[in-house]
N, C-alpha and C positions, 0 to 999 in steps of 0.2 A: 246784384244784377236782377235776380229773380228770387222771390220769397213766397212760400206757402205758409199760411198761418191757420191751423185747424180747419183745413179745407175738406169738405165732404160733398159727395153728389149722391142724392137719393132719388130713385125713380119711383113711378107709381107702383103701389103694392108694398112699398117700404124697403125695396132692395137697394142696398148701398153699394154703388159701383166703386166709390172712393170713400175711405173712412178715416177722418181726422188726420189728414196729411200735413206734416210740418217739415219743410225743407228750406235750406239756404243754398243758393247756387251762385257762384262768383263769376264776375266778368271774365270771359275767355275760356271758361271750362267747357269740356266736351262731356255731357252727361247722357248716359244710356239708361233708358227705362226698359226693364225686361221682367218677364214672368209668364206663367201659363195663360192660356186664353181665358178672358173674362176677369183677369186680375185687376184691371183698372188703369193699365198703363196708357192706352190710347185716349181714354176719357180724361185722364190727367193732362195729357198734352193738349187736347182740344179745349180745355178750360183756359189755357194760357192766352189763346187768341179769341176766346169767347165764342167759338163755334158751339160750345156747351157752357152754360153758366153754372157756377157752383151753387149748391143748395145752402151750404153754410161755409163760414170762414172767408178769408181774404187772400187775394193773390196780388203781389206787388212786383212791378217791373220798373227798375230804376226808382224805387221808393214811391211810385205812383200806384194807387189802388186802381186796378184795371176796370173794376165795376163802376168807377166814376168816369171812365173814358168813353168816348164815342167808339162803338165797336168797329165801325168801318175804318176810321182813322187808325185804330189800334191794329187791325189786321194789315193795313198797308205799311205799318211800321215794323212788322214782324215777318221775316221770310218763312215760307212754307213749302215743303217738298213732300210729295206723296209717291207711293209705289207706282201708281198708274201714270206718273209724270205729268199728264194734263196739259201737254202742249196744244195750242190751237192749230188744227191742221190747215186752216185757210190763211194763216199768217206765216210770214217768213221767219227764219231763226232770229233775225234782228228784231222783228216786231214782237216775237215771243219773249225775248230777253228783257226788252224795255217796257213790258206791259205795265208794271207798277209805276215806273217813272213817268209814263204817259198819263196815267191816272193822276199823278201828282203834278202834272203840267210842267214837266221839265222842258227847257228849250230843245229844239230839234238837234242842234249841233252837240249839245251836252249828252243827249241820249245816244247819238251815233258814236261819240267818243267812248262812252261807257260800254257799249256793246263790243267795240273793237278791243278795249282794254280787257274785258272779261274773257272773251273767247281765247285770248292768248294764254290765260291762266290754265286752261285745260288742254293746251297744245293742239287746238284745232285751227286750221287755216282761216284767214279772214274772209275768204270768198264763200265760206259756209254760211255767212250771215245772210246771203241772198237766196239760200236754198230753203226748201220746205221740209217739215219734219219727216215726211215719208221717204225723203232722199237720204236720211241718216240711219245708221244702225241703232239698235236698242241701247247700246252703251253710250253712243254719241248723244242720243236723245236725252238720256238720263243726265249727262253732263250739262246739257242746256237747261234742264229742269233745275239743277243746282245753281247754275249761273243766274237764272231768273230770280231765285230767292236772294241772291247777293246784289242784284242790280240797283236797288234803291238804297244801298249802303246800310241795310238794317244790321244792327249789332246782335240781334237775337234771331236764330234760325230754328224752326221746328221741322223735324224730318220723321215721317211715318213710314217705316220699313222701305226706304227709298230704293234699296238695291235688291229687294226680295225676289223680283221677277226675272233677274238677269242670270245668265249662265255663270257657273262658279268662277271661271277664269276672268271674265269681264268684271264680275262682282269684286273679286279680289283686287284687281287693278284699280277700280274706282274707289274702293275703300282706302287704299294706299294714297291715291291722288287727293282724295278729299281730306284725309287726316293732315297731310302736308299743307293743303290749302288753308285749312282751319287754323293751323298753328301760325302760318305766315300772316293771315289777316286778323287773327285775334278775335274771331267771332265766338259768341256763346252758342253752343249747339245743344238742343234737346232732341234726342234721337231714340225713337221707339223701335225695338227689334225683338224677334223671338229666337234669335240665334246667339247663343252664349259665346261662341268663338268670335263673332262680330263685335259683341260688347266688350270682350276682353281686349281685343285688338285696338278698338277705337277710343274707348272711354278713358277720361281722367278719373271719373268716379261712376259707379254703377248703382242704380236704384233697383233692387229686387223686390217685386211686389207679389203678394198673395192675398186673394180675397179682399182687395181694396186697401190693404194696409202695406206699409213699407216694413219688410222684415230685415233688410240690411242695406245700408247706404255707405259705400266705402270704395277705396281704390281697388282695381282688379287684383293686384298682388295680395292685398290684405284679405279680400274675400276668398281667394284661392287658398291662402294659408290658414285663415281663421274663419271658416263659415260660421254664421251666427247660430244656426240650428240644423237639425236633420233635414228639413225641407231644402235649405240652401245647399247643403252638402250633396243631396241627391239631385237637385236641379242643375248644378254646375258640373257634376261628375268629378272624377278624380283627375288631378293633374300631377302625376307622379314625378315628373321631372322637376317641377318647382318645389314639391315637397321634399324631394331628395337633395336638392341643391338650393336651399333658401337664400344663400349669399350670392348666387350667380344670376343676375337679372339682365345684364347688358351684353350685347354681341361683343363689345370690345374686351370683355373679360375672358372669352374663350377663343377668340380669333387667332389665327396664325398671322403674325405681323410681317411675314416675309413671303408674300405670294410670288409665284414665278410669272414675270411679265416680259413683254417685248414691245417695241414701237412698230408702227404700221409700215415704216419705210424699209424695214429689214427684209432680207431675202428669205424665201421659204427654206433654203438650205440652212440658213442661220437658225431659223425656227426649229427645224428638225434636230439640229445639233444641240440646241438648248434643251429640247425635250429629252434627248438621250442623256445629257449630262445630269439633268435634274430628275429624271425618271418620272415624267408626267406625260399625260396624253392630251393636255389642254394648256394653252397659254392665254393669259389675259393680255389684251392689247391696250396700251396707253399712249398718250402723246408726250411731248417734251416736258410738259408740266406735270406729268404723272396722272393726268385726268383719264378716267376709264372710258374707252371708246368701243369695246366689244371683246370678242374672243375668237380664237381659231382652235381647231382640234385635229387629230390625226385623220378622222374620217373626211374632213374637208380637204385636207392636203392630198389624201389618196385619190379622191374623186376628181380633183381639179389640177393634179400635178402636171398634166400635159399642156395646159393652157395658162396656168398662173405661174408667176415667177416671184412675187413678193407677198408679204403678209396682207397688204391692203387689198390685193386682188380677191382674197377669200374671206375677208373680215366679216364676221357676223355681228351686226350692230345691236341686235335685239338681245340684250343681256340683262337678266334680273340681278339687282344688287340691293343691299341694305346699308343704312347709315350706321356708323360705329356706335351711336347712342341708342340704336333701336333695341326694343325689348327682345330678349332671347327667345321667349315663347313664340313670338310671331315668326321668327326665322326658322325655328324648329318646325312649326306648322307647314311652312312653305317647302322646306326640304323634304319632309315626310309625305305631305299630300301630293306634291307635284313630282316627286321622284328626282329632285335635283341631287347631283353628286356633290355640288359645292355652291356657295353663294359668295360673290365678291363683297367686300366691305369698303365703303368710301366715307370721306369726311364731308363737311357741308359744301365744299367746293367741287365735289365729285372726284376728288383725288383718291386713287387706290391706296388703302392703308392696311388691308388685310384680307383674309379669306376664312370662311367657315366651311368645314367639310363634314360629310356624314361621319367620317372616322373620328373627328374631334368631338362630335356629339356622343359617339359610342364610348370614347375614352372618359368623357364627363360622367356618363351614367355608370360605367364600370367603377370609376373611383368612388362615386357616391354610394354604390351598393357594397363593394368589396374592399375598398381602399382602407377603411378603418380597421379591418380585420387582419391586415398583413402582419402586424406585430404580435398578434395573438398566436399562441402555440396550440395547435389542435391535432388530433389524430387524423391519419389519412382518411378514415371512414367518415369522420365528422366533416372534414373538408369537402369530400365528395357530396355529402348530404347538403351542405350549404350551397354548393355550386348548382346542384340539381334544383334546389328550392328557388334560387335566384333565377334560374332559367325559366321556371314556370311563370 
């Protein structure tokens, strides 16, 4: 899909922003470029659509040398999303989305259908197409910026720190949405970021750069477990959970496959009884097909017991969940950073299949640190010393 052959960019004065870059990127891959300021990651991305031309070497997109292509046509064939979003304030959301198809002279009906099709992908109502950017929130505007990059059905999308200006919760949500969207559509993404957590979460492979050179190009797990050198190790920081449990990578490996659930048509009395029997303070709510619909907890029951009679009356639909094949490290981050007590686990059809709790994570860490010592015979003093050291 995308190939760099001995690509360098030298500016006046002899400073090399990019130095002898050689990369092969496959169709459908999500590639993150990361490194300290001035490492060459943004310059590399801008050479792909010829906002910057390389000083040496060649770049191929679908086996075509981009330096032999018309730069305007090239840019229209490649999606581009920037941190500042860049929506045209005087244009409606519809007009913003189909800006490139308009330049490509698509028929009016085809443009309108494309806009309707795309806005559904990010769960925004169709009536938003006739609004203007100032009428949308920052997160909604960023979604439109992503849709505009997809509108002309480009297979290659460049993204320059697109979520950097958003608040942490909106950013986290958009990352999740966009990763799912990318996997569904099979687009090739080149994503520049300064946030290692973002790169680890999103990327199929990560390019770590230093002083214009690639110091490591590999999968997130391989980089975390086998940093190429001291620079990479210090740049990514320690990920002790992955180091401690190298064989546990997916949520399905540690989830409890028997979460306590109830259907929305049940009475609150039945819900209370189930909570007592199973000794839980929260119930996940599902439908007849076991599709996750939300949750209820004791606080909701207590605050609404005088007006509500059934589960559906107090159902909280806004529930965070993960898929069973999700990477464990992402779930750990959400539980710890957002303070979740638990995270429901679903399959591809959003059917409830399990639950991950803070307790299960603690058990995993406990086993990884002390489990192997259980069969060893030690004096009480040595045992105390080990526990104290582990606690630190």
